[in-house]
C-alpha positions as CSV (number, residue, x, y, z in Angstrom):
1,X,9.6,16.4,52.0
2,X,9.1,13.8,54.7
3,X,9.4,10.3,53.6
4,X,5.9,9.5,54.9
5,X,4.4,12.3,52.8
6,X,6.4,11.4,49.7
7,X,5.1,7.8,50.0
8,X,1.5,9.1,49.9
9,X,2.1,11.3,46.8
10,X,4.2,9.0,44.7
11,X,3.4,5.3,43.8
12,X,5.9,2.6,44.8
13,X,7.5,1.6,41.6
14,X,9.2,-1.8,41.6
15,X,11.7,-2.8,39.0
16,X,9.9,-4.2,36.0
17,X,12.7,-6.5,34.8
18,X,13.3,-5.7,31.2
19,X,11.6,-4.2,28.1
20,X,12.5,-5.5,24.6
21,X,14.6,-3.2,22.6
22,X,13.2,-2.5,19.1
23,X,14.9,-4.7,16.5
24,X,17.3,-3.3,13.9
25,X,15.1,-1.3,11.6
26,X,17.7,-1.6,8.8
27,X,17.7,-5.3,9.1
28,X,13.9,-5.4,9.0
29,X,14.0,-3.1,5.9
30,X,16.3,-5.4,4.0
31,X,14.6,-8.7,4.8
32,X,11.1,-7.3,4.2
33,X,12.2,-5.8,0.9
34,X,13.5,-9.1,-0.2
35,X,10.2,-10.8,0.7
36,X,7.8,-8.2,-0.6
37,X,9.8,-7.5,-3.8
38,X,9.7,-11.3,-4.5
39,X,6.0,-11.6,-3.7
40,X,5.2,-8.7,-6.1
41,X,7.4,-10.4,-8.7
42,X,5.5,-13.7,-8.4
43,X,2.2,-11.8,-8.9
44,X,3.7,-10.1,-12.0
45,X,4.2,-13.5,-13.6
46,X,0.9,-15.0,-12.3
47,X,-1.2,-12.2,-13.8
48,X,-1.4,-12.3,-17.6
49,X,0.0,-9.2,-19.3
50,X,-2.5,-6.3,-19.4
51,X,-4.8,-8.1,-16.9
52,X,-4.8,-5.4,-14.3
53,X,-7.2,-2.4,-14.7
54,X,-5.8,0.4,-16.9
55,X,-2.5,-1.5,-17.3
56,X,-2.3,-0.9,-21.1
57,X,-2.7,2.8,-20.6
58,X,0.0,3.0,-17.9
59,X,2.4,0.8,-20.0
60,X,2.1,3.0,-23.0
61,X,2.7,6.0,-20.9
62,X,5.8,4.5,-19.3
63,X,7.3,3.5,-22.6
64,X,6.6,7.0,-23.9
65,X,8.2,8.8,-20.9
66,X,11.2,6.5,-21.2
67,X,11.6,7.8,-24.7
68,X,11.4,11.5,-23.7
69,X,7.6,12.1,-24.3
70,X,6.4,13.5,-21.0
71,X,3.0,14.6,-22.5
72,X,0.9,13.3,-25.3
73,X,-1.2,15.2,-27.8
74,X,-4.9,15.4,-27.7
75,X,-8.0,17.4,-28.5
76,X,-8.3,18.8,-25.0
77,X,-11.8,17.2,-24.5
78,X,-12.4,15.7,-21.1
79,X,-11.6,12.0,-21.1
80,X,-10.1,12.1,-24.5
81,X,-7.1,9.7,-24.7
82,X,-3.8,11.3,-25.6
83,X,-1.6,10.1,-28.4
84,X,2.1,9.3,-28.0
85,X,4.7,7.7,-30.2
86,X,5.9,4.3,-29.0
87,X,7.1,1.0,-30.4
88,X,4.4,-0.9,-32.2
89,X,4.3,-3.8,-29.8
90,X,3.6,-1.3,-27.0
91,X,1.0,0.7,-29.0
92,X,-1.1,-2.4,-29.7
93,X,-1.4,-3.6,-26.1
94,X,-5.0,-2.5,-25.8
95,X,-6.1,-5.4,-28.0
96,X,-4.8,-8.0,-25.4
97,X,-7.6,-7.3,-23.0
98,X,-10.0,-9.7,-24.7
99,X,-10.6,-11.5,-21.3
100,X,-11.2,-8.3,-19.4
101,X,-14.5,-8.3,-17.4
102,X,-15.2,-11.8,-18.5
103,X,-14.1,-14.1,-15.7
104,X,-15.1,-17.2,-17.7
105,X,-12.6,-16.4,-20.6
106,X,-9.1,-17.6,-20.1
107,X,-5.9,-15.6,-21.0
108,X,-5.2,-17.7,-24.0
109,X,-7.5,-15.6,-26.1
110,X,-4.9,-12.8,-26.3
111,X,-2.7,-12.7,-29.4
112,X,1.0,-13.1,-28.9
113,X,3.1,-9.9,-28.7
114,X,5.2,-9.4,-31.8
115,X,8.6,-8.5,-30.4
116,X,9.8,-7.5,-33.9
117,X,7.2,-4.7,-34.2
118,X,9.5,-1.9,-32.9
119,X,8.7,0.8,-35.4
120,X,7.3,4.1,-34.1
121,X,3.5,3.8,-33.8
122,X,0.8,6.1,-32.4
123,X,-0.5,4.7,-29.1
124,X,-3.4,6.1,-27.2
125,X,-3.4,6.3,-23.4
126,X,-5.7,7.8,-20.7
127,X,-2.6,8.4,-18.5
128,X,-1.0,10.7,-21.1
129,X,-0.9,13.8,-18.9
130,X,-0.1,12.1,-15.6
131,X,3.0,13.0,-13.6
132,X,5.9,11.4,-15.4
133,X,8.1,10.4,-12.4
134,X,6.8,6.9,-11.8
135,X,6.6,6.2,-15.5
136,X,10.2,7.3,-16.0
137,X,11.4,4.8,-13.4
138,X,9.3,1.9,-14.7
139,X,9.8,2.7,-18.4
140,X,13.5,2.0,-18.2
141,X,12.6,-1.7,-18.5
142,X,11.4,-1.1,-22.1
143,X,14.7,0.2,-23.2
144,X,17.0,-2.4,-24.8
145,X,14.3,-5.1,-24.6
146,X,11.3,-5.9,-26.8
147,X,8.0,-7.8,-26.6
148,X,7.0,-9.6,-23.5
149,X,10.5,-9.4,-22.0
150,X,10.3,-5.6,-21.9
151,X,6.8,-5.6,-20.3
152,X,7.8,-8.1,-17.7
153,X,10.9,-6.0,-17.0
154,X,8.7,-3.0,-16.4
155,X,6.5,-5.0,-14.1
156,X,9.5,-6.3,-12.1
157,X,10.9,-2.8,-11.7
158,X,7.5,-1.6,-10.4
159,X,7.3,-4.7,-8.0
160,X,10.7,-4.0,-6.4
161,X,10.0,-0.3,-6.2
162,X,6.7,-0.9,-4.4
163,X,8.3,-3.6,-2.3
164,X,10.9,-1.2,-0.9
165,X,8.2,1.1,0.5
166,X,6.1,-1.7,1.8
167,X,9.3,-2.8,3.6
168,X,9.7,0.8,4.8
169,X,6.4,0.5,6.6
170,X,7.6,-2.5,8.6
171,X,11.0,-0.9,9.2
172,X,9.4,2.3,10.7
173,X,6.9,0.2,12.7
174,X,9.6,-1.9,14.2
175,X,11.6,1.1,15.3
176,X,8.9,2.3,17.6
177,X,9.4,1.7,21.3
178,X,6.2,-0.4,21.6
179,X,6.5,-2.0,18.2
180,X,4.5,-5.1,18.3
181,X,0.9,-3.8,17.7
182,X,2.1,-1.5,14.9
183,X,3.9,-4.4,13.2
184,X,0.7,-6.6,13.5
185,X,-1.3,-3.7,12.0
186,X,1.2,-3.5,9.1
187,X,0.8,-7.2,8.4
188,X,-3.0,-6.9,8.4
189,X,-3.0,-3.7,6.4
190,X,-1.2,-5.2,3.5
191,X,-4.1,-7.1,1.9
192,X,-3.8,-9.3,-1.2
193,X,-5.0,-6.4,-3.3
194,X,-1.7,-4.5,-2.5
195,X,0.5,-7.3,-3.8
196,X,-1.8,-8.0,-6.8
197,X,-1.4,-4.3,-7.8
198,X,2.3,-4.4,-6.9
199,X,2.8,-7.0,-9.7
200,X,1.5,-4.6,-12.4
201,X,2.4,-1.5,-14.2
202,X,0.2,0.9,-12.3
203,X,1.1,3.7,-9.9
204,X,-1.8,2.8,-7.6
205,X,0.4,0.3,-5.7
206,X,3.2,2.8,-5.2
207,X,0.7,5.3,-3.9
208,X,-0.5,2.8,-1.3
209,X,3.0,1.8,-0.2
210,X,4.4,5.4,0.0
211,X,1.3,6.7,1.9
212,X,1.8,4.1,4.6
213,X,5.5,4.7,4.7
214,X,5.0,8.5,5.1
215,X,2.7,7.9,8.1
216,X,4.8,5.4,10.0
217,X,8.2,7.0,9.2
218,X,6.8,10.3,10.6
219,X,5.5,8.5,13.7
220,X,9.1,7.1,14.2
221,X,10.6,10.6,13.8
222,X,8.1,12.1,16.2
223,X,8.6,9.4,18.8
224,X,12.4,9.8,18.7
225,X,12.1,13.6,19.0
226,X,9.7,13.2,21.9
227,X,12.2,10.9,23.7
228,X,14.8,13.6,23.2
229,X,17.1,11.3,21.3
230,X,16.7,13.2,18.1
231,X,15.4,11.8,14.8
232,X,17.5,8.9,13.4
233,X,18.9,8.9,9.9
234,X,16.9,6.0,8.6
235,X,13.4,7.3,9.5
236,X,14.4,10.7,8.0
237,X,15.5,9.0,4.7
238,X,12.4,6.9,4.5
239,X,10.1,9.9,5.1
240,X,12.0,12.0,2.6
241,X,11.9,9.3,-0.1
242,X,8.3,8.2,0.5
243,X,6.8,11.7,0.7
244,X,8.7,13.0,-2.3
245,X,7.7,10.1,-4.4
246,X,4.1,9.9,-3.1
247,X,3.5,13.4,-4.4
248,X,4.2,12.3,-7.9
249,X,2.2,9.0,-8.1
250,X,-1.4,10.1,-9.0
251,X,-3.3,13.4,-9.1
252,X,-4.9,12.7,-5.7
253,X,-1.7,11.7,-4.0
254,X,-1.0,15.2,-2.6
255,X,-4.3,14.9,-0.7
256,X,-3.3,11.5,0.7
257,X,0.1,12.9,1.7
258,X,-1.5,15.7,3.6
259,X,-3.9,13.4,5.4
260,X,-1.1,10.9,6.3
261,X,1.1,13.6,7.7
262,X,-1.9,15.1,9.7
263,X,-2.7,11.7,11.2
264,X,0.9,11.3,12.4
265,X,0.8,14.7,14.0
266,X,-2.4,13.9,15.8
267,X,-0.9,10.7,17.1
268,X,2.0,12.5,18.8
269,X,0.7,16.0,19.3
270,X,1.6,19.5,17.9
271,X,4.2,20.0,20.6
272,X,6.2,17.2,19.2
273,X,5.8,18.6,15.7
274,X,7.3,22.0,16.8
275,X,10.2,20.2,18.4
276,X,10.8,18.2,15.3
277,X,10.8,21.4,13.2
278,X,13.7,22.6,15.3
279,X,15.9,19.7,14.2
280,X,18.1,20.3,11.2
281,X,17.7,16.8,9.8
282,X,13.9,17.2,9.8
283,X,14.1,20.7,8.4
284,X,16.2,19.4,5.4
285,X,13.7,16.6,4.9
286,X,10.8,19.1,4.9
287,X,12.5,21.4,2.3
288,X,13.1,18.4,0.0
289,X,9.5,17.2,0.4
290,X,8.2,20.7,0.0
291,X,10.0,21.3,-3.3
292,X,8.8,17.9,-4.6
293,X,5.2,18.7,-3.7
294,X,5.5,22.1,-5.3
295,X,6.6,20.5,-8.6
296,X,3.9,17.9,-8.4
297,X,1.2,20.5,-7.8
298,X,2.5,22.6,-10.7
299,X,2.3,19.5,-12.9
300,X,-1.2,18.6,-11.9
301,X,-2.5,22.0,-13.0
302,X,-0.2,22.8,-15.9
303,X,-0.7,19.4,-17.5
304,X,-4.4,19.3,-16.5
305,X,-4.0,15.8,-15.1
306,X,-7.6,15.5,-14.0
307,X,-8.7,15.8,-17.6
308,X,-7.6,12.2,-18.1
309,X,-10.6,11.0,-16.2
310,X,-12.8,9.1,-18.7
311,X,-16.3,10.4,-19.0
312,X,-19.4,8.2,-18.8
313,X,-23.1,8.6,-18.5
314,X,-23.9,11.5,-16.2
315,X,-25.3,10.7,-12.7
316,X,-27.1,13.3,-10.4
317,X,-24.7,14.3,-7.6
318,X,-27.2,13.4,-4.8
319,X,-27.7,10.0,-6.3
320,X,-24.0,9.4,-6.6
321,X,-23.4,10.4,-3.0
322,X,-26.1,8.1,-1.6
323,X,-24.8,5.2,-3.7
324,X,-21.3,5.8,-2.5
325,X,-22.4,5.8,1.1
326,X,-24.5,2.7,0.6
327,X,-21.5,0.9,-0.9
328,X,-19.1,1.9,1.9
329,X,-19.0,-1.6,3.4
330,X,-19.1,-3.3,0.0
331,X,-15.8,-1.6,-0.9
332,X,-14.2,-3.8,1.7
333,X,-14.3,-6.5,-1.1
334,X,-12.1,-4.4,-3.3
335,X,-9.8,-3.5,-0.4
336,X,-9.1,-7.2,0.1
337,X,-8.7,-8.0,-3.5
338,X,-11.0,-8.0,-6.6
339,X,-8.8,-9.6,-9.3
340,X,-8.6,-8.9,-13.0
341,X,-10.4,-6.0,-14.5
342,X,-12.7,-6.0,-11.4
343,X,-14.2,-9.2,-12.6
344,X,-13.1,-11.8,-10.0
345,X,-14.3,-11.6,-6.4
346,X,-12.0,-12.8,-3.6
347,X,-12.9,-16.2,-2.1
348,X,-15.3,-15.6,0.9
349,X,-12.7,-17.2,3.3
350,X,-10.1,-14.7,2.3
351,X,-12.6,-11.8,2.6
352,X,-13.7,-12.9,6.1
353,X,-10.1,-13.2,7.3
354,X,-9.5,-9.5,6.6
355,X,-12.9,-8.5,7.9
356,X,-11.9,-10.2,11.2
357,X,-8.5,-8.5,11.2
358,X,-9.7,-5.1,10.3
359,X,-12.6,-5.3,12.8
360,X,-10.4,-6.4,15.7
361,X,-7.8,-3.6,15.2
362,X,-10.5,-0.9,14.7
363,X,-12.4,-2.1,17.8
364,X,-9.2,-2.0,19.9
365,X,-8.2,1.5,18.5
366,X,-11.6,3.1,19.2
367,X,-11.4,1.8,22.8
368,X,-7.7,2.6,23.4
369,X,-6.1,4.9,25.8
370,X,-5.0,7.7,25.9
371,X,-8.3,8.9,24.5
372,X,-6.6,11.6,22.4
373,X,-5.4,8.7,20.1
374,X,-9.0,8.2,19.1
375,X,-9.0,11.5,17.2
376,X,-6.7,10.3,14.5
377,X,-9.0,7.2,14.1
378,X,-12.0,9.5,13.7
379,X,-10.2,11.6,11.2
380,X,-9.1,8.7,9.0
381,X,-12.5,6.9,9.3
382,X,-14.3,10.0,8.1
383,X,-11.7,10.3,5.3
384,X,-12.3,6.8,4.1
385,X,-16.0,7.3,4.0
386,X,-16.5,11.0,3.2
387,X,-13.7,11.9,0.8
388,X,-14.5,9.2,-1.9
389,X,-18.2,10.2,-1.6
390,X,-17.4,13.9,-2.0
391,X,-15.1,13.2,-5.0
392,X,-17.5,11.0,-6.8
393,X,-20.5,13.3,-6.2
394,X,-18.5,16.4,-7.4
395,X,-17.7,14.8,-10.7
396,X,-20.7,12.5,-11.3
397,X,-22.8,15.0,-13.4
398,X,-19.9,15.5,-15.7
399,X,-18.0,12.2,-15.7
400,X,-20.5,9.7,-14.5
401,X,-19.3,6.8,-12.3
402,X,-15.5,6.9,-11.9
403,X,-14.7,5.6,-8.4
404,X,-13.2,2.2,-7.6
405,X,-12.3,0.9,-4.1
406,X,-8.6,0.7,-4.9
407,X,-8.4,4.4,-5.2
408,X,-9.0,4.8,-1.4
409,X,-6.8,1.9,-0.4
410,X,-3.9,4.2,0.5
411,X,-6.1,5.7,3.2
412,X,-7.5,2.4,4.3
413,X,-4.0,1.1,4.8
414,X,-3.1,4.3,6.8
415,X,-6.3,3.8,8.9
416,X,-5.2,0.3,9.9
417,X,-1.6,1.4,10.6
418,X,-3.0,4.2,12.8
419,X,-5.0,1.6,14.7
420,X,-1.7,-0.2,15.5
421,X,0.0,3.1,16.6
422,X,-3.0,4.1,18.7
423,X,-3.1,0.7,20.5
424,X,0.7,0.4,21.0
425,X,0.4,1.1,24.8
426,X,-1.9,-1.8,25.5
427,X,-0.1,-4.6,27.4
428,X,1.5,-7.2,25.1
429,X,3.1,-9.9,27.2
430,X,4.8,-12.8,25.5
431,X,3.3,-15.9,27.0
432,X,2.6,-19.4,25.6
433,X,-0.9,-18.2,24.9
434,X,0.1,-15.1,22.9
435,X,2.7,-17.1,21.0
436,X,0.0,-19.6,20.0
437,X,-2.3,-16.7,18.9
438,X,0.4,-15.2,16.8
439,X,1.2,-18.6,15.2
440,X,-2.4,-19.3,14.3
441,X,-2.9,-15.8,13.1
442,X,0.1,-16.1,10.7
443,X,-1.1,-19.4,9.5
444,X,-4.6,-18.0,8.8
445,X,-3.1,-15.0,7.0
446,X,-0.8,-17.2,4.9
447,X,-3.6,-19.5,3.9
448,X,-5.9,-16.6,2.9
449,X,-3.1,-15.1,0.8
450,X,-2.5,-18.5,-0.9
451,X,-6.2,-19.0,-1.5
452,X,-6.7,-15.8,-3.4
453,X,-3.5,-16.3,-5.3
454,X,-4.8,-19.7,-6.5
455,X,-8.2,-18.1,-7.3
456,X,-6.4,-15.7,-9.6
457,X,-4.5,-18.5,-11.3
458,X,-7.8,-20.5,-11.7
459,X,-9.5,-17.5,-13.3
460,X,-6.9,-17.2,-16.0
461,X,-5.9,-20.9,-16.6
462,X,-9.4,-22.4,-16.9
463,X,-11.8,-19.6,-16.2
464,X,-14.4,-19.2,-13.4
465,X,-17.2,-21.5,-14.6
466,X,-20.6,-22.4,-13.3
467,X,-19.3,-25.4,-11.5
468,X,-16.4,-26.2,-9.2
469,X,-13.4,-26.9,-11.5
470,X,-10.2,-26.8,-9.4
471,X,-9.1,-30.2,-10.7
472,X,-9.3,-28.9,-14.3
473,X,-6.3,-26.7,-13.5
474,X,-4.0,-29.7,-14.2
475,X,-5.1,-29.4,-17.8
476,X,-4.9,-25.6,-18.2
477,X,-5.8,-23.7,-21.3
478,X,-3.2,-21.0,-20.4
479,X,0.0,-21.3,-18.4
480,X,1.9,-18.4,-16.9
481,X,5.7,-18.3,-17.1
482,X,7.2,-20.9,-14.8
483,X,3.8,-22.7,-14.7
484,X,1.0,-22.0,-12.2
485,X,2.4,-24.9,-10.1
486,X,5.8,-23.4,-9.9
487,X,4.5,-20.0,-9.0
488,X,2.3,-21.4,-6.3
489,X,5.2,-23.2,-4.7
490,X,7.3,-20.0,-4.8
491,X,4.5,-17.9,-3.3
492,X,3.9,-20.3,-0.5
493,X,7.6,-20.4,0.2
494,X,7.7,-16.5,0.4
495,X,4.6,-16.4,2.6
496,X,6.3,-19.0,4.9
497,X,9.5,-17.0,5.0
498,X,7.6,-13.8,5.8
499,X,5.5,-15.5,8.5
500,X,8.6,-17.0,10.2
501,X,10.2,-13.6,10.2
502,X,7.1,-11.9,11.7
503,X,6.8,-14.6,14.4
504,X,10.4,-14.1,15.4
505,X,10.0,-10.3,15.4
506,X,6.8,-10.4,17.5
507,X,8.0,-12.9,20.0
508,X,11.6,-11.7,20.5
509,X,12.5,-11.4,24.2
510,X,16.2,-11.0,23.9
511,X,18.2,-7.8,23.5
512,X,16.2,-6.2,26.3
513,X,17.3,-3.3,28.6
514,X,16.4,-3.1,32.3
515,X,13.8,-0.6,33.3
516,X,14.9,0.3,36.9
517,X,15.5,4.0,37.0
518,X,12.7,6.1,38.4
519,X,12.9,8.5,35.4
520,X,12.5,5.6,32.9
521,X,9.6,4.2,34.9
522,X,7.9,7.5,35.2
523,X,8.2,8.0,31.4
524,X,6.6,4.5,30.9
525,X,3.7,5.4,33.2
526,X,3.1,8.8,31.7
527,X,3.2,7.2,28.2
528,X,0.5,4.7,29.2
529,X,-1.9,7.2,30.7
């Protein structure tokens, strides 16, 4: 082809200097695990024992599974709690929820736990026929210990387990070629509600963390396959672990797993999926995940896990559906963090911080190119709105009102993560202005996390009263382990550590490779179209 003709058909591509290499995903995983595990641990001490929704039921279930009782006994009636045999101090945990749903009552109303009451006692739990995998892991903390020490040990095991998969989200995001916006989305997606739940004995937090890890680890695998480098070992391990464990967290988790995997496929296309299926490593991962899902599905139906749902006053299906749709935006409050037994609203400043973050990411995602990326956003948006509505409406005439915003938080986190993946091709130049934006964004996020943490401490130390009473916290009616002052200092330190790490990750300009070859430049151009 003549040079003159070639110059008309092909753009003149000048060397673009350098493009930052993704940071070490393993290093990100380890550092993030340390930070998130510690944050969950601080929350586990800041929240009084049994102060998280359904925590007594999950604690009794975990202690029972750790002692070989995978199922309880019951009448078979819908919503009837199952009976298991556990140590007495575990069986009597339900009486500690005297402050539940009463934000003006402090945690000192609860009777001390009798660590000497270790005789076998019948305990009742609404989680008696749930999948035992999570409970087997967490319940280990109750073996060899007694009283509050055993319960805190179970909480800490859960915190560090959840923290690993929250770190996996960041590790997978940082391994993407254009990693900055996915990392920002990960930081926004992890609301205070996630860490509040992570500090409890409740599989809800693990469900949230593993769903996000499944989505982003699949994205990392697909991107590596599309670039013809083959899937790396770390993304494969993270996908296998997160997907296998997600299947066993809660009865609805298999649905979230299918939706997260579908979203990742839509982000990278079915052609990339077929290529991935030809790789031995991915084939092995799919076999392991498939076997895990098969067992989880068998358990749901054989153990009748959905029969655990507590029954209330019947509600007509159409009325329930309309109410759910009407409350769609209101659930944002619960996504950010309603503390206690859904009795303490987040401070408005914290709520507005996440409304701003969610809104900005969703706006960018729905206007992003390539346009095909918007399909995954449409799917997940419909999921967040329609699936809870359909589930509530389908059970309302039999069970009444059962839905809480935290049940859909796994999909909300995936929606925000997908927004980061969808917008990853937008230009992100490191300039003094962008550095300033990142700094102020991190400061705002850290302050919002701190504010809601203090609100939780205020709620339990002196109660939420009809007047402003922050100064009364220096004469508290209840003190958590290490005191509320010590826990606050520790939490601020961890938030600062995490913010500094995020800033360095997002503004890194070293370890870059030159983009000078025509093939590399063409790939960059095609990726951005």
